[in-house]
N, CA, C and O atoms as a GROMACS GRO file, in nm:
protein
  524
    1MET      N    1   2.465   5.290  -0.794
    1MET     CA    2   2.480   5.358  -0.666
    1MET      C    3   2.629   5.369  -0.634
    1MET      O    4   2.704   5.272  -0.648
    2ASP      N    5   2.671   5.487  -0.592
    2ASP     CA    6   2.812   5.510  -0.560
    2ASP      C    7   2.850   5.445  -0.429
    2ASP      O    8   2.770   5.436  -0.336
    3GLN      N    9   2.977   5.400  -0.424
    3GLN     CA   10   3.028   5.344  -0.300
    3GLN      C   11   3.051   5.455  -0.200
    3GLN      O   12   3.075   5.570  -0.236
    4ALA      N   13   3.044   5.418  -0.073
    4ALA     CA   14   3.063   5.517   0.034
    4ALA      C   15   3.201   5.580   0.028
    4ALA      O   16   3.216   5.699   0.053
    5SER      N   17   3.304   5.500  -0.007
    5SER     CA   18   3.440   5.555  -0.012
    5SER      C   19   3.453   5.660  -0.122
    5SER      O   20   3.528   5.757  -0.107
    6ARG      N   21   3.381   5.642  -0.232
    6ARG     CA   22   3.386   5.739  -0.341
    6ARG      C   23   3.317   5.869  -0.299
    6ARG      O   24   3.364   5.978  -0.331
    7ILE      N   25   3.208   5.857  -0.227
    7ILE     CA   26   3.135   5.976  -0.181
    7ILE      C   27   3.219   6.051  -0.078
    7ILE      O   28   3.231   6.173  -0.083
    8VAL      N   29   3.277   5.976   0.017
    8VAL     CA   30   3.358   6.038   0.121
    8VAL      C   31   3.482   6.102   0.061
    8VAL      O   32   3.525   6.208   0.107
    9ALA      N   33   3.542   6.039  -0.042
    9ALA     CA   34   3.660   6.095  -0.107
    9ALA      C   35   3.628   6.229  -0.172
    9ALA      O   36   3.716   6.315  -0.185
   10GLY      N   37   3.505   6.248  -0.212
   10GLY     CA   38   3.466   6.374  -0.274
   10GLY      C   39   3.451   6.487  -0.173
   10GLY      O   40   3.460   6.604  -0.210
   11TRP      N   41   3.428   6.455  -0.049
   11TRP     CA   42   3.414   6.558   0.054
   11TRP      C   43   3.551   6.611   0.088
   11TRP      O   44   3.641   6.535   0.124
   12THR      N   45   3.567   6.738   0.078
   12THR     CA   46   3.696   6.796   0.114
   12THR      C   47   3.694   6.834   0.260
   12THR      O   48   3.593   6.880   0.312
   13GLY      N   49   3.806   6.815   0.326
   13GLY     CA   50   3.817   6.854   0.466
   13GLY      C   51   3.793   6.739   0.562
   13GLY      O   52   3.852   6.738   0.670
   14LEU      N   53   3.709   6.643   0.528
   14LEU     CA   54   3.683   6.534   0.620
   14LEU      C   55   3.793   6.427   0.612
   14LEU      O   56   3.855   6.393   0.712
   15ILE      N   57   3.816   6.377   0.493
   15ILE     CA   58   3.921   6.277   0.474
   15ILE      C   59   4.003   6.322   0.354
   15ILE      O   60   3.948   6.352   0.248
   16SER      N   61   4.133   6.327   0.371
   16SER     CA   62   4.217   6.373   0.260
   16SER      C   63   4.217   6.267   0.150
   16SER      O   64   4.192   6.149   0.174
   17GLN      N   65   4.247   6.313   0.031
   17GLN     CA   66   4.254   6.220  -0.082
   17GLN      C   67   4.368   6.121  -0.063
   17GLN      O   68   4.360   6.006  -0.107
   18GLU      N   69   4.473   6.166   0.003
   18GLU     CA   70   4.587   6.078   0.028
   18GLU      C   71   4.546   5.961   0.118
   18GLU      O   72   4.579   5.846   0.090
   19ARG      N   73   4.475   5.990   0.225
   19ARG     CA   74   4.432   5.884   0.316
   19ARG      C   75   4.336   5.789   0.250
   19ARG      O   76   4.344   5.668   0.270
   20SER      N   77   4.245   5.842   0.169
   20SER     CA   78   4.149   5.753   0.103
   20SER      C   79   4.219   5.667  -0.002
   20SER      O   80   4.181   5.551  -0.020
   21ALA      N   81   4.320   5.721  -0.072
   21ALA     CA   82   4.393   5.642  -0.171
   21ALA      C   83   4.475   5.534  -0.104
   21ALA      O   84   4.479   5.420  -0.151
   22CYS      N   85   4.542   5.568   0.007
   22CYS     CA   86   4.622   5.468   0.079
   22CYS      C   87   4.533   5.359   0.138
   22CYS      O   88   4.570   5.242   0.140
   23ALA      N   89   4.416   5.397   0.186
   23ALA     CA   90   4.325   5.300   0.243
   23ALA      C   91   4.265   5.209   0.136
   23ALA      O   92   4.235   5.093   0.164
   24ALA      N   93   4.247   5.260   0.016
   24ALA     CA   94   4.189   5.181  -0.092
   24ALA      C   95   4.290   5.089  -0.158
   24ALA      O   96   4.252   5.004  -0.240
   25TRP      N   97   4.418   5.103  -0.126
   25TRP     CA   98   4.522   5.022  -0.190
   25TRP      C   99   4.498   4.872  -0.167
   25TRP      O  100   4.509   4.793  -0.261
   26LYS      N  101   4.465   4.834  -0.045
   26LYS     CA  102   4.446   4.692  -0.014
   26LYS      C  103   4.330   4.634  -0.094
   26LYS      O  104   4.338   4.521  -0.141
   27LYS      N  105   4.226   4.711  -0.110
   27LYS     CA  106   4.111   4.664  -0.186
   27LYS      C  107   4.144   4.657  -0.336
   27LYS      O  108   4.096   4.568  -0.406
   28ALA      N  109   4.226   4.749  -0.383
   28ALA     CA  110   4.257   4.755  -0.526
   28ALA      C  111   4.348   4.640  -0.569
   28ALA      O  112   4.337   4.592  -0.682
   29VAL      N  113   4.438   4.597  -0.482
   29VAL     CA  114   4.534   4.493  -0.521
   29VAL      C  115   4.503   4.356  -0.462
   29VAL      O  116   4.552   4.255  -0.513
   30GLY      N  117   4.424   4.350  -0.358
   30GLY     CA  118   4.394   4.222  -0.295
   30GLY      C  119   4.483   4.197  -0.174
   30GLY      O  120   4.584   4.264  -0.154
   31LYS      N  121   4.443   4.100  -0.093
   31LYS     CA  122   4.511   4.074   0.034
   31LYS      C  123   4.653   4.022   0.015
   31LYS      O  124   4.744   4.064   0.086
   32LYS      N  125   4.673   3.930  -0.081
   32LYS     CA  126   4.804   3.868  -0.097
   32LYS      C  127   4.910   3.969  -0.140
   32LYS      O  128   5.024   3.964  -0.093
   33ILE      N  129   4.873   4.060  -0.228
   33ILE     CA  130   4.970   4.161  -0.272
   33ILE      C  131   4.984   4.269  -0.165
   33ILE      O  132   5.094   4.322  -0.146
   34ALA      N  133   4.877   4.302  -0.097
   34ALA     CA  134   4.883   4.405   0.007
   34ALA      C  135   4.974   4.366   0.122
   34ALA      O  136   5.030   4.453   0.189
   35VAL      N  137   4.990   4.237   0.146
   35VAL     CA  138   5.081   4.191   0.252
   35VAL      C  139   5.225   4.226   0.218
   35VAL      O  140   5.305   4.255   0.308
   36ARG      N  141   5.259   4.222   0.091
   36ARG     CA  142   5.397   4.245   0.048
   36ARG      C  143   5.424   4.388   0.000
   36ARG      O  144   5.535   4.419  -0.043
   37THR      N  145   5.324   4.474   0.008
   37THR     CA  146   5.339   4.612  -0.036
   37THR      C  147   5.281   4.706   0.068
   37THR      O  148   5.214   4.662   0.161
   38ARG      N  149   5.309   4.836   0.051
   38ARG     CA  150   5.253   4.935   0.143
   38ARG      C  151   5.240   5.068   0.070
   38ARG      O  152   5.337   5.119   0.015
   39ALA      N  153   5.119   5.122   0.069
   39ALA     CA  154   5.096   5.254   0.011
   39ALA      C  155   5.146   5.359   0.109
   39ALA      O  156   5.100   5.364   0.223
   40LEU      N  157   5.240   5.443   0.064
   40LEU     CA  158   5.302   5.540   0.153
   40LEU      C  159   5.233   5.674   0.154
   40LEU      O  160   5.187   5.721   0.259
   41LYS      N  161   5.226   5.736   0.037
   41LYS     CA  162   5.176   5.874   0.031
   41LYS      C  163   5.135   5.908  -0.111
   41LYS      O  164   5.156   5.830  -0.204
   42MET      N  165   5.076   6.025  -0.125
   42MET     CA  166   5.041   6.079  -0.256
   42MET      C  167   5.132   6.198  -0.285
   42MET      O  168   5.154   6.283  -0.199
   43VAL      N  169   5.184   6.201  -0.406
   43VAL     CA  170   5.259   6.317  -0.453
   43VAL      C  171   5.183   6.365  -0.576
   43VAL      O  172   5.186   6.302  -0.682
   44ARG      N  173   5.115   6.477  -0.560
   44ARG     CA  174   5.020   6.528  -0.659
   44ARG      C  175   4.915   6.420  -0.686
   44ARG      O  176   4.835   6.391  -0.596
   45GLN      N  177   4.912   6.361  -0.804
   45GLN     CA  178   4.815   6.254  -0.831
   45GLN      C  179   4.882   6.118  -0.846
   45GLN      O  180   4.825   6.026  -0.904
   46THR      N  181   5.001   6.106  -0.793
   46THR     CA  182   5.076   5.981  -0.801
   46THR      C  183   5.079   5.915  -0.663
   46THR      O  184   5.119   5.977  -0.564
   47LEU      N  185   5.036   5.790  -0.658
   47LEU     CA  186   5.040   5.715  -0.535
   47LEU      C  187   5.175   5.644  -0.526
   47LEU      O  188   5.211   5.567  -0.615
   48VAL      N  189   5.248   5.670  -0.418
   48VAL     CA  190   5.380   5.610  -0.397
   48VAL      C  191   5.361   5.484  -0.313
   48VAL      O  192   5.302   5.489  -0.205
   49VAL      N  193   5.412   5.372  -0.365
   49VAL     CA  194   5.393   5.242  -0.301
   49VAL      C  195   5.529   5.176  -0.283
   49VAL      O  196   5.612   5.177  -0.374
   50GLU      N  197   5.553   5.118  -0.163
   50GLU     CA  198   5.674   5.041  -0.138
   50GLU      C  199   5.646   4.894  -0.164
   50GLU      O  200   5.542   4.842  -0.124
   51VAL      N  201   5.741   4.828  -0.231
   51VAL     CA  202   5.731   4.685  -0.258
   51VAL      C  203   5.852   4.615  -0.198
   51VAL      O  204   5.953   4.679  -0.167
   52GLU      N  205   5.843   4.483  -0.182
   52GLU     CA  206   5.950   4.408  -0.115
   52GLU      C  207   6.081   4.409  -0.192
   52GLU      O  208   6.187   4.433  -0.133
   53ASP      N  209   6.077   4.383  -0.322
   53ASP     CA  210   6.200   4.373  -0.398
   53ASP      C  211   6.176   4.412  -0.544
   53ASP      O  212   6.065   4.448  -0.582
   54GLU      N  213   6.281   4.404  -0.623
   54GLU     CA  214   6.276   4.448  -0.762
   54GLU      C  215   6.180   4.361  -0.844
   54GLU      O  216   6.115   4.412  -0.935
   55ILE      N  217   6.171   4.234  -0.815
   55ILE     CA  218   6.081   4.146  -0.890
   55ILE      C  219   5.936   4.187  -0.867
   55ILE      O  220   5.857   4.191  -0.962
   56TRP      N  221   5.901   4.216  -0.742
   56TRP     CA  222   5.765   4.264  -0.714
   56TRP      C  223   5.739   4.396  -0.786
   56TRP      O  224   5.630   4.418  -0.839
   57ARG      N  225   5.838   4.484  -0.787
   57ARG     CA  226   5.821   4.613  -0.854
   57ARG      C  227   5.793   4.593  -1.003
   57ARG      O  228   5.704   4.658  -1.058
   58GLN      N  229   5.867   4.505  -1.067
   58GLN     CA  230   5.848   4.481  -1.210
   58GLN      C  231   5.711   4.418  -1.238
   58GLN      O  232   5.644   4.457  -1.333
   59ASN      N  233   5.672   4.322  -1.158
   59ASN     CA  234   5.542   4.257  -1.180
   59ASN      C  235   5.425   4.353  -1.158
   59ASN      O  236   5.329   4.353  -1.234
   60LEU      N  237   5.434   4.435  -1.052
   60LEU     CA  238   5.326   4.531  -1.028
   60LEU      C  239   5.326   4.642  -1.132
   60LEU      O  240   5.221   4.696  -1.165
   61TRP      N  241   5.443   4.675  -1.184
   61TRP     CA  242   5.450   4.777  -1.288
   61TRP      C  243   5.375   4.730  -1.413
   61TRP      O  244   5.310   4.810  -1.480
   62SER      N  245   5.382   4.600  -1.443
   62SER     CA  246   5.309   4.549  -1.559
   62SER      C  247   5.158   4.545  -1.533
   62SER      O  248   5.079   4.543  -1.628
   63LEU      N  249   5.118   4.545  -1.407
   63LEU     CA  250   4.975   4.544  -1.371
   63LEU      C  251   4.923   4.683  -1.333
   63LEU      O  252   4.810   4.694  -1.286
   64ARG      N  253   5.001   4.787  -1.354
   64ARG     CA  254   4.965   4.920  -1.302
   64ARG      C  255   4.834   4.972  -1.358
   64ARG      O  256   4.759   5.038  -1.285
   65TYR      N  257   4.804   4.946  -1.486
   65TYR     CA  258   4.679   4.999  -1.542
   65TYR      C  259   4.558   4.929  -1.481
   65TYR      O  260   4.454   4.992  -1.459
   66GLN      N  261   4.570   4.801  -1.454
   66GLN     CA  262   4.461   4.729  -1.387
   66GLN      C  263   4.444   4.779  -1.244
   66GLN      O  264   4.332   4.797  -1.197
   67ILE      N  265   4.555   4.802  -1.175
   67ILE     CA  266   4.550   4.854  -1.037
   67ILE      C  267   4.489   4.994  -1.036
   67ILE      O  268   4.407   5.024  -0.949
   68LEU      N  269   4.530   5.079  -1.131
   68LEU     CA  270   4.472   5.215  -1.138
   68LEU      C  271   4.323   5.210  -1.165
   68LEU      O  272   4.247   5.290  -1.110
   69GLY      N  273   4.280   5.116  -1.248
   69GLY     CA  274   4.136   5.100  -1.273
   69GLY      C  275   4.063   5.059  -1.147
   69GLY      O  276   3.954   5.110  -1.120
   70ASN      N  277   4.122   4.969  -1.069
   70ASN     CA  278   4.060   4.927  -0.943
   70ASN      C  279   4.055   5.043  -0.843
   70ASN      O  280   3.957   5.058  -0.770
   71LEU      N  281   4.160   5.125  -0.840
   71LEU     CA  282   4.160   5.241  -0.752
   71LEU      C  283   4.053   5.342  -0.793
   71LEU      O  284   3.986   5.400  -0.708
   72LYS      N  285   4.036   5.361  -0.923
   72LYS     CA  286   3.932   5.455  -0.970
   72LYS      C  287   3.793   5.405  -0.932
   72LYS      O  288   3.706   5.485  -0.898
   73LYS      N  289   3.772   5.273  -0.939
   73LYS     CA  290   3.643   5.217  -0.898
   73LYS      C  291   3.621   5.236  -0.748
   73LYS      O  292   3.509   5.262  -0.704
   74ALA      N  293   3.728   5.223  -0.671
   74ALA     CA  294   3.715   5.229  -0.525
   74ALA      C  295   3.697   5.371  -0.473
   74ALA      O  296   3.614   5.394  -0.385
   75ILE      N  297   3.774   5.468  -0.526
   75ILE     CA  298   3.770   5.603  -0.468
   75ILE      C  299   3.728   5.711  -0.566
   75ILE      O  300   3.715   5.828  -0.528
   76GLY      N  301   3.706   5.673  -0.691
   76GLY     CA  302   3.660   5.771  -0.787
   76GLY      C  303   3.771   5.819  -0.879
   76GLY      O  304   3.889   5.802  -0.849
   77PRO      N  305   3.733   5.880  -0.990
   77PRO     CA  306   3.831   5.926  -1.088
   77PRO      C  307   3.902   6.054  -1.041
   77PRO      O  308   3.857   6.121  -0.948
   78ASP      N  309   4.010   6.085  -1.106
   78ASP     CA  310   4.086   6.209  -1.086
   78ASP      C  311   4.148   6.221  -0.947
   78ASP      O  312   4.183   6.332  -0.905
   79ILE      N  313   4.163   6.114  -0.876
   79ILE     CA  314   4.234   6.119  -0.749
   79ILE      C  315   4.374   6.060  -0.766
   79ILE      O  316   4.473   6.124  -0.731
   80VAL      N  317   4.381   5.940  -0.821
   80VAL     CA  318   4.509   5.875  -0.849
   80VAL      C  319   4.519   5.854  -0.999
   80VAL      O  320   4.436   5.785  -1.059
   81SER      N  321   4.622   5.913  -1.061
   81SER     CA  322   4.640   5.896  -1.205
   81SER      C  323   4.764   5.816  -1.240
   81SER      O  324   4.780   5.775  -1.355
   82ASP      N  325   4.853   5.792  -1.142
   82ASP     CA  326   4.975   5.718  -1.170
   82ASP      C  327   5.024   5.649  -1.043
   82ASP      O  328   4.986   5.686  -0.932
   83LEU      N  329   5.108   5.549  -1.062
   83LEU     CA  330   5.170   5.478  -0.950
   83LEU      C  331   5.321   5.493  -0.958
   83LEU      O  332   5.379   5.491  -1.067
   84GLU      N  333   5.383   5.508  -0.843
   84GLU     CA  334   5.529   5.502  -0.833
   84GLU      C  335   5.561   5.389  -0.738
   84GLU      O  336   5.522   5.391  -0.621
   85LEU      N  337   5.634   5.290  -0.789
   85LEU     CA  338   5.667   5.172  -0.710
   85LEU      C  339   5.813   5.181  -0.668
   85LEU      O  340   5.902   5.195  -0.752
   86ARG      N  341   5.837   5.173  -0.539
   86ARG     CA  342   5.972   5.181  -0.483
   86ARG      C  343   6.003   5.053  -0.408
   86ARG      O  344   5.916   4.993  -0.345
   87VAL      N  345   6.130   5.012  -0.414
   87VAL     CA  346   6.173   4.896  -0.338
   87VAL      C  347   6.195   4.941  -0.194
   87VAL      O  348   6.262   5.042  -0.168
   88MET      N  349   6.138   4.866  -0.100
   88MET     CA  350   6.150   4.900   0.043
   88MET      C  351   6.295   4.889   0.087
   88MET      O  352   6.366   4.798   0.047
   89PRO      N  353   6.338   4.982   0.171
   89PRO     CA  354   6.470   4.964   0.231
   89PRO      C  355   6.465   4.849   0.330
   89PRO      O  356   6.360   4.822   0.389
   90LEU      N  357   6.576   4.781   0.348
   90LEU     CA  358   6.579   4.670   0.441
   90LEU      C  359   6.553   4.719   0.582
   90LEU      O  360   6.612   4.817   0.627
   91ARG      N  361   6.466   4.650   0.649
   91ARG     CA  362   6.433   4.686   0.787
   91ARG      C  363   6.475   4.570   0.876
   91ARG      O  364   6.447   4.454   0.847
   92MET      N  365   6.541   4.604   0.982
   92MET     CA  366   6.585   4.503   1.076
   92MET      C  367   6.475   4.482   1.180
   92MET      O  368   6.425   4.578   1.240
   93GLY      N  369   6.440   4.358   1.199
   93GLY     CA  370   6.340   4.326   1.300
   93GLY      C  371   6.401   4.328   1.438
   93GLY      O  372   6.523   4.336   1.453
   94PRO      N  373   6.318   4.321   1.539
   94PRO     CA  374   6.372   4.318   1.674
   94PRO      C  375   6.450   4.190   1.697
   94PRO      O  376   6.412   4.083   1.651
   95LYS      N  377   6.559   4.203   1.768
   95LYS     CA  378   6.644   4.088   1.796
   95LYS      C  379   6.666   4.076   1.946
   95LYS      O  380   6.658   4.174   2.020
   96ARG      N  381   6.692   3.956   1.988
   96ARG     CA  382   6.723   3.932   2.129
   96ARG      C  383   6.867   3.973   2.155
   96ARG      O  384   6.955   3.957   2.070
   97GLU      N  385   6.888   4.024   2.273
   97GLU     CA  386   7.024   4.059   2.313
   97GLU      C  387   7.100   3.930   2.340
   97GLU      O  388   7.053   3.841   2.411
   98THR      N  389   7.216   3.923   2.282
   98THR     CA  390   7.297   3.804   2.305
   98THR      C  391   7.405   3.837   2.407
   98THR      O  392   7.482   3.931   2.390
   99ARG      N  393   7.408   3.759   2.510
   99ARG     CA  394   7.507   3.779   2.616
   99ARG      C  395   7.591   3.653   2.625
   99ARG      O  396   7.545   3.542   2.599
  100GLU      N  397   7.714   3.673   2.661
  100GLU     CA  398   7.798   3.558   2.687
  100GLU      C  399   7.753   3.495   2.818
  100GLU      O  400   7.711   3.565   2.910
  101PRO      N  401   7.763   3.362   2.827
  101PRO     CA  402   7.718   3.299   2.952
  101PRO      C  403   7.801   3.348   3.070
  101PRO      O  404   7.922   3.366   3.061
  102LEU      N  405   7.732   3.368   3.178
  102LEU     CA  406   7.796   3.417   3.299
  102LEU      C  407   7.877   3.305   3.363
  102LEU      O  408   7.822   3.200   3.397
  103VAL      N  409   8.005   3.327   3.378
  103VAL     CA  410   8.093   3.228   3.439
  103VAL      C  411   8.107   3.264   3.586
  103VAL      O  412   8.158   3.370   3.622
  104LEU      N  413   8.062   3.174   3.670
  104LEU     CA  414   8.071   3.198   3.814
  104LEU      C  415   8.207   3.150   3.863
  104LEU      O  416   8.245   3.034   3.841
  105GLU      N  417   8.278   3.236   3.928
  105GLU     CA  418   8.406   3.199   3.986
  105GLU      C  419   8.378   3.125   4.116
  105GLU      O  420   8.277   3.151   4.182
  106PRO      N  421   8.466   3.036   4.153
  106PRO     CA  422   8.442   2.962   4.279
  106PRO      C  423   8.442   3.058   4.397
  106PRO      O  424   8.523   3.151   4.403
  107LEU      N  425   8.351   3.035   4.491
  107LEU     CA  426   8.341   3.120   4.608
  107LEU      C  427   8.466   3.106   4.696
  107LEU      O  428   8.511   3.202   4.757
  108ASP      N  429   8.518   2.987   4.701
  108ASP     CA  430   8.637   2.962   4.782
  108ASP      C  431   8.757   2.953   4.688
  108ASP      O  432   8.758   2.873   4.595
  109GLU      N  433   8.858   3.035   4.714
  109GLU     CA  434   8.975   3.036   4.626
  109GLU      C  435   9.052   2.906   4.636
  109GLU      O  436   9.133   2.876   4.548
  110ALA      N  437   9.028   2.829   4.740
  110ALA     CA  438   9.096   2.701   4.755
  110ALA      C  439   9.046   2.601   4.652
  110ALA      O  440   9.117   2.505   4.620
  111GLU      N  441   8.926   2.621   4.598
  111GLU     CA  442   8.869   2.529   4.500
  111GLU      C  443   8.948   2.531   4.369
  111GLU      O  444   8.940   2.437   4.290
  112SER      N  445   9.024   2.637   4.346
  112SER     CA  446   9.104   2.644   4.223
  112SER      C  447   9.233   2.562   4.234
  112SER      O  448   9.302   2.546   4.133
  113ILE      N  449   9.268   2.511   4.353
  113ILE     CA  450   9.387   2.427   4.372
  113ILE      C  451   9.351   2.286   4.327
  113ILE      O  452   9.258   2.224   4.379
  114GLN      N  453   9.425   2.235   4.230
  114GLN     CA  454   9.394   2.105   4.170
  114GLN      C  455   9.428   1.987   4.262
  114GLN      O  456   9.353   1.890   4.269
  115ASP      N  457   9.538   1.994   4.331
  115ASP     CA  458   9.584   1.883   4.415
  115ASP      C  459   9.500   1.879   4.543
  115ASP      O  460   9.497   1.977   4.616
  116PRO      N  461   9.432   1.766   4.572
  116PRO     CA  462   9.346   1.762   4.690
  116PRO      C  463   9.425   1.770   4.822
  116PRO      O  464   9.374   1.824   4.921
  117GLY      N  465   9.547   1.718   4.826
  117GLY     CA  466   9.627   1.725   4.949
  117GLY      C  467   9.667   1.868   4.980
  117GLY      O  468   9.653   1.913   5.093
  118LEU      N  469   9.716   1.941   4.878
  118LEU     CA  470   9.755   2.081   4.898
  118LEU      C  471   9.633   2.167   4.932
  118LEU      O  472   9.642   2.260   5.013
  119ARG      N  473   9.518   2.134   4.870
  119ARG     CA  474   9.396   2.210   4.898
  119ARG      C  475   9.359   2.195   5.045
  119ARG      O  476   9.321   2.294   5.109
  120ARG      N  477   9.369   2.072   5.101
  120ARG     CA  478   9.335   2.048   5.241
  120ARG      C  479   9.431   2.122   5.334
  120ARG      O  480   9.389   2.178   5.435
  121ILE      N  481   9.561   2.122   5.300
  121ILE     CA  482   9.661   2.193   5.382
  121ILE      C  483   9.634   2.343   5.378
  121ILE      O  484   9.643   2.411   5.480
  122TYR      N  485   9.602   2.397   5.258
  122TYR     CA  486   9.574   2.540   5.243
  122TYR      C  487   9.453   2.581   5.327
  122TYR      O  488   9.456   2.684   5.395
  123LYS      N  489   9.348   2.501   5.322
  123LYS     CA  490   9.226   2.531   5.398
  123LYS      C  491   9.255   2.528   5.549
  123LYS      O  492   9.205   2.613   5.623
  124ALA      N  493   9.335   2.431   5.595
  124ALA     CA  494   9.367   2.421   5.738
  124ALA      C  495   9.450   2.542   5.782
  124ALA      O  496   9.428   2.595   5.890
  125ALA      N  497   9.544   2.584   5.699
  125ALA     CA  498   9.626   2.701   5.733
  125ALA      C  499   9.541   2.827   5.738
  125ALA      O  500   9.560   2.913   5.824
  126ARG      N  501   9.450   2.838   5.647
  126ARG     CA  502   9.362   2.955   5.645
  126ARG      C  503   9.271   2.956   5.767
  126ARG      O  504   9.245   3.063   5.823
  127GLN      N  505   9.223   2.841   5.811
  127GLN     CA  506   9.139   2.834   5.929
  127GLN      C  507   9.218   2.879   6.053
  127GLN      O  508   9.165   2.950   6.138
  128ARG      N  509   9.346   2.838   6.063
  128ARG     CA  510   9.428   2.878   6.178
  128ARG      C  511   9.449   3.029   6.175
  128ARG      O  512   9.452   3.093   6.281
  129GLU      N  513   9.464   3.086   6.058
  129GLU     CA  514   9.489   3.230   6.042
  129GLU      C  515   9.366   3.310   6.091
  129GLU      O  516   9.381   3.415   6.155
  130ILE      N  517   9.249   3.261   6.059
  130ILE     CA  518   9.125   3.333   6.096
  130ILE      C  519   9.099   3.321   6.246
  130ILE      O  520   9.053   3.417   6.307
  131ALA      N  521   9.127   3.208   6.304
  131ALA     CA  522   9.096   3.184   6.446
  131ALA      C  523   9.184   3.256   6.539
  131ALA      O  524   9.167   3.244   6.661
   0.00000   0.00000   0.00000
């Protein structure tokens, strides 16, 4: 009995072959590999896949025939005939805005006078000026 994804992949107009191939990628490679890879698009009969780094690309390249066999089982023959593995460009995650700590200046300018005697004289003179 054919799988539903294979039957649906055969229907033209409802689901594109590209969408069915990208959706079948996780099933073809398994959860652990699917976390580190992403099926991007189809170019003719080649499925373009992004991988984390060059080591992943080399390892998946050696497994490509097994992966293609799994894809054929999942979505049917003659949809995906080759894989293109690309290293993902570095993506920057969201970051918190870093701000310098806010330095509060003293409300009273007399507080910046170090000598307590001069500070008291300055405050008294200022009080006389205001009154």
